[in-house]
RONU-167017 format. One record per residue (C-alpha): x, y, z. Coordinates in steps of 0.05 Angstrom, whole numbers, padded with zeros to 5 digits, always signed. Each point is the difference from the previous one (the first is absolute). Example, Ala and Ser with C-alpha at 12.3 -4.5 7.8 and 13.67 -1.06 7.14 Angstrom:
# RONU-167017
+00246-00090+00156 +00027+00069-00013 
END
This chain:
# RONU-167017
-01580-01071+00426 +00074+00018-00016 +00048-00057+00012 +00040+00014+00066 +00081+00026-00019 +00023-00071+00035 -00008-00074-00014 -00009-00039+00058 +00055-00050+00019 -00002-00071-00041 -00021-00026+00071 -00059+00036+00011 -00023-00005-00072 +00001-00080+00009 -00043+00001+00051 -00049+00047-00039 +00015+00067+00035 +00010+00038-00074 -00007+00068+00013 +00004+00057+00051 -00058+00048-00003 +00041+00066+00013 +00045+00030-00047 +00045+00035+00055 +00069-00027+00010 +00017-00049+00044 +00047+00011+00061 +00034-00063+00011 +00029-00024+00060 +00006-00063+00050 -00058-00024+00024 -00002-00058+00065 +00075+00020+00010 -00023-00025+00073 -00065-00029+00023 -00011+00058+00047 -00004+00035-00069 -00064-00028-00020 -00054+00000+00062 -00066-00021-00013 -00056-00002+00052 -00069-00040-00015 -00061+00042+00005 -00028-00056+00039 -00080-00019+00009 +00002-00037+00067 -00036-00059+00015 -00047+00010+00058 +00029-00023+00069 -00027-00050+00040 +00033-00035+00062 -00033-00067-00018 +00014+00007-00073 +00022-00054-00038 +00056+00036-00031 +00062+00043+00012 +00015+00063-00028 +00075+00027-00005 +00025+00060-00021 +00075-00002-00017 +00064+00039-00027 +00039-00036-00044 +00070+00015-00034 +00019-00036-00069 -00052-00055+00005 -00045-00022-00051 -00070-00009+00016 -00008-00075-00016 +00066-00017+00030 -00019+00046+00067 -00070-00033+00003 +00041-00075-00007 +00052+00015+00058 -00056+00030+00046 -00039-00067-00013 +00057-00038+00021 +00020+00038+00060 -00070-00001+00028 +00000-00077-00022 -00062+00015-00043 -00014-00043-00067 +00039+00027-00052 -00051+00049-00036 -00031+00020+00058 +00022+00075-00006 -00040+00042-00039 +00005+00065-00015 -00041+00061-00033 +00056+00026-00054 +00068-00018-00024 +00058+00057+00018 +00067+00005-00035 +00050-00041+00018 +00060+00050+00004 -00039+00046+00053 -00016+00009+00066 -00081-00012+00008 -00043+00005+00057 -00061-00049-00019 -00051-00046+00039 -00004-00074-00018 -00052-00045+00035 -00006-00075+00021 -00047-00044+00026 +00030-00010+00075 +00021+00023+00067 +00044+00059+00009 +00078-00005-00002 +00038-00007+00060 +00043+00059+00005 +00035+00026-00064 +00003-00036-00069 +00073-00019+00001 +00013+00015-00066 +00061+00041-00032 -00025+00076-00031 -00078-00020+00027 -00019+00044+00067 -00071-00016+00025 -00045+00068+00005 -00058-00031+00023 -00046-00062+00008 -00070-00016+00015 -00050-00046-00007 -00056+00013-00051 -00067-00032-00022 +00029-00008-00066 +00065-00003-00045 +00030+00041-00051 -00015-00006-00081 +00043+00018-00066 -00028+00072-00001 -00026+00011+00076 +00037+00065+00002 -00011+00069-00029 +00072+00015-00037 +00067+00017+00027 +00041+00066+00021 +00077-00002-00024 +00056+00042+00013 +00049-00007-00051 +00079+00028-00007 +00030+00008-00061 +00085+00004+00009 +00053+00022-00054 -00047+00043-00041 +00029+00011-00073 -00020+00081+00013 +00018+00051+00051 -00052+00007+00048 -00033+00061-00026 -00009-00023-00071 -00021-00071+00024 -00054+00038+00040 -00025+00040-00057 -00001-00060-00041 -00036-00042+00050 -00060+00054+00004 -00003+00006-00081 -00015-00076+00001 -00047+00014+00059 -00036+00049-00041 -00001-00038-00064 -00035-00057+00034 -00056+00046+00029 -00008+00031-00061 -00010-00071-00034 -00045-00024+00051 +00047-00049+00036 +00050-00049-00012 -00004-00071-00030 -00025-00054+00049 +00049-00053-00023 +00020-00058+00040 +00068+00020+00018 +00071-00052-00007 -00012-00029+00073 -00068-00034-00020 +00042-00036-00053 +00062-00023+00054 +00040+00053+00025 +00068-00040-00010 -00018-00051-00046 -00067+00025-00042 -00016-00065-00022 -00073-00007+00039 -00045+00022-00062 +00033-00058-00042 -00017-00054+00051 -00065+00029-00001 -00002-00007-00079 +00010-00069+00003 -00052-00012+00059 -00044+00032-00044 +00008-00044-00055 -00009-00062+00035 +00073-00016-00006 +00029-00006+00075 +00062-00041-00022 +00012+00062-00033 -00013+00046+00058 +00038-00042+00049 +00058-00011-00051 -00001+00086-00007 +00002+00014+00073 +00057-00047+00013 +00049+00018-00059 -00018+00064-00031 +00056+00057+00002 -00021+00065-00026 +00052+00032-00044 +00040+00055+00042 -00018-00034+00061 +00025-00035+00061 -00022-00025+00064 +00067-00025+00022 +00060-00042-00029 -00028-00061+00040 -00067+00008-00019 +00006+00014-00068 +00051-00061-00008 -00056-00048+00033 -00058+00026-00050 +00055-00014-00053 +00016-00067+00019 -00073-00024+00010 -00012+00025-00070 +00052-00046-00030 -00008-00065+00047 -00075+00004+00028 +00025-00036+00059 -00044+00019+00062 +00040-00043+00048 +00069+00033-00026 -00035+00071-00007 -00024-00007+00077 +00074+00000+00015 +00016+00057-00047 -00053+00058+00014 +00012+00046+00062 -00041-00020+00064 -00038+00071-00006 -00025-00021-00070 -00066-00031+00047 -00053-00004-00061 +00054-00022-00049 +00019-00053+00045 -00074-00015+00016 -00012-00018-00078 +00064-00039+00000 -00017-00034+00065 -00063-00030-00040 +00036-00007-00059 +00049-00044+00031 -00052-00041+00039 -00032-00021-00081 -00057+00047+00011 -00024+00032-00075 +00016+00074-00006 -00077+00009+00010 +00010-00023+00067 +00060+00028+00017 -00038+00066-00012 -00052-00003+00039 +00056-00004+00057 +00006+00077+00001 -00056+00035+00028 -00064+00023-00033 +00024+00072+00009 +00073-00013-00030 -00039-00036-00063 -00061+00051-00006 +00060+00050-00007 +00031-00031-00059 -00071+00003-00036 -00009+00076+00024 +00076+00014-00020 -00021-00022-00068 -00072+00039-00002 +00051+00061+00021 +00041-00011-00057 -00060+00002-00051 -00027+00062+00038 +00067+00036-00007 +00002-00020-00075 -00073+00027-00009 +00018+00062+00023 +00061+00003-00047 -00048-00013-00055 -00059+00044+00027 +00068+00059-00007 +00028-00023-00070 -00077-00002-00017 -00007+00075+00008 -00065-00018+00052 +00001+00045+00054 +00006-00023+00075 -00043+00060+00036 -00060-00017-00054 -00041-00064-00012 -00014-00012-00069 -00043-00055-00029 +00021-00071+00022 +00025+00024+00061 -00023-00014+00074 +00000+00050+00056 +00005-00011+00071 -00034+00039+00055 +00026+00040+00053 -00042-00021+00067 -00010+00051+00057 +00055-00028+00032 +00046+00024-00058 +00020-00079-00015 -00026-00041-00068 -00021-00067-00005 +00031-00035-00055 -00048-00051-00020 -00063+00055-00005 +00026+00034-00063 -00058+00030-00048 +00010-00008-00076 +00007+00063-00043 -00042+00002-00065 -00035+00053-00046 -00060+00007+00044 +00045+00018+00072 +00076+00022-00035 -00023+00075+00017 -00026-00019+00068 +00066-00035+00018 +00041+00050-00026 -00034+00050+00045 +00005-00043+00054 +00071-00010-00007 +00012+00076-00008 -00027+00011+00068 +00038-00053+00040 -00054-00046+00006 +00021-00056-00040 +00067-00030-00032 +00010-00023-00073 +00030-00082+00021 +00042-00050-00029 -00019-00067-00004 +00036-00047+00049 -00019-00059-00046 -00036-00062+00030 -00053-00051-00035 -00056+00046+00015 +00034+00062-00042 -00052+00024-00047 +00009+00008-00069 -00003+00067-00023 -00011+00042-00062 +00028+00068-00024 +00072+00022+00003 +00007-00020+00064 -00022-00071-00006 +00036-00018-00068 +00065+00032+00045 -00007-00056+00055 -00021-00058-00056 +00073+00017-00036 +00036-00007+00063 -00034-00068+00016 +00012-00029-00072 +00076+00026+00009 +00010-00033+00066 -00044-00057-00018 -00045-00001+00057 -00074-00019+00003 -00048+00031+00056 -00018-00080+00010 +00078-00021+00023 -00013+00042+00066 -00055-00046+00013 +00067-00043+00018 -00031-00074-00008 +00078-00021+00031 -00009+00046+00060 -00062+00025+00018 +00011+00020+00062 +00038+00058-00032 -00044+00009-00057 -00023+00082-00011 -00065+00029-00030 +00042+00062-00009 -00006+00071+00024 +00002+00082-00024 +00054+00037+00026 +00006+00077-00011 +00041+00023-00061 +00019+00066+00031 +00005+00022+00068 +00003+00067+00032 +00074+00025+00021 -00008+00006+00079 +00015+00051+00037 +00074-00005-00007 +00059+00031+00050 +00061+00015-00039 +00062+00022+00033 +00077+00003-00024 +00064+00015+00029 +00073-00016-00001 -00017-00080+00018 -00054-00004-00050 -00067-00003-00010 -00064-00022+00043 -00068-00019-00029 -00061-00003+00052 -00067-00024-00027 -00059-00053+00016 -00030-00050-00058 -00066-00043+00003 +00014-00066+00000 +00021-00031-00056 +00040+00046-00024 +00077+00012+00001 +00046+00060+00025 +00049-00025-00046 -00048+00008-00063 -00008+00077+00027 +00074+00007+00013 +00025-00021-00071 -00034+00062-00032 +00048+00044+00043 +00062-00042-00004 -00014-00027-00078 +00052-00043-00024 +00058+00025+00045 -00022-00036+00058 +00049-00051+00023 -00012-00044+00054 +00041-00023+00056 +00030-00071-00005 -00042-00052+00035 +00014-00014+00080 -00035-00040+00049 -00015-00071+00014 -00068+00006-00033 -00020-00008-00068 -00045+00024-00057 -00037-00044-00047 
END
């Protein structure tokens, strides 16, 4: 495929988002100018109601809440254990999000009493939620301050839409949110967790300051100070009170606990997020490497794996079939008919060794990142070990409503779980997009 006319910004490339699949011009603008400009509604799989069930399921609408912080805040409000609240999928922090959460316990008495959180529904159920217990998300996104007049912008957007459909879809990158919206270091913490260096993981979480990014003057100063003095007691007085996860680590360190124990003070879900973020970086780099190697996204080659599409339109990430000389044509026909996707690896300790150009691509990537499959067994943190899984390399372009007026552009579409609206949107905006300054009290990672 020909190279696109624009190179993604350095921030994208650092996270492995190394190309645009469409070669049409982008129309830049301002994204997430307000929380209302990014609305996401979970397409939920509701647990079966049961008046005598042990679990409570909540449907809430939240504004400017990161998922882990929202769960922790609800747990505190309802006097539950710190990590009692579960959910099926994470959502953008700077957004208005409609989603399900669950916990083991009785129904809440009245409203939750949290700023920016509205309780829409609550019922008893026989089961709670687990990660992945939903179908996808519907998005309503507004982009303001376009860099072209409305007529030109709409024509450019429609040209990109046509180009993506002709290409068979859009690259299924993990979006920047996976790595931390405000401070994209989650994958670097995960890198050290996977390497078994938990002291380095804690140090990175507490001190890393990505170039060109700032949380707040106070927060940045606290991180720099701790990097210099490494006095956890002093740091507890310097880190802002809303930095709850950092303060959890520091509290353990101040008590004389080793970094391994301090890290276990964080919820398993958050520690698992670190590992998943590192897997996401490897996947994004694999996708970019596939592009650079000239390997197709819409047709498997020897050494690839494919994911079959189920009758309900979903795929099971652990049930990928290998592609070899004996079945390459059959798999290619299946993908061409929409019955399967070319799959990329979410590397884990059971990720198979493959041959052919696709296998060589993965082995080269692992060497460059100094990663071995066995490292994902995580003997130092077996509770967050990962067997690995597979993820579609290319996703079909969903039915997409696009309108443009003097106020800006509006995009409406739905995506399957695990995929990112911002990744589809970046094909339309290209590198002309600018994000609004961060706001709100909750933070990304």
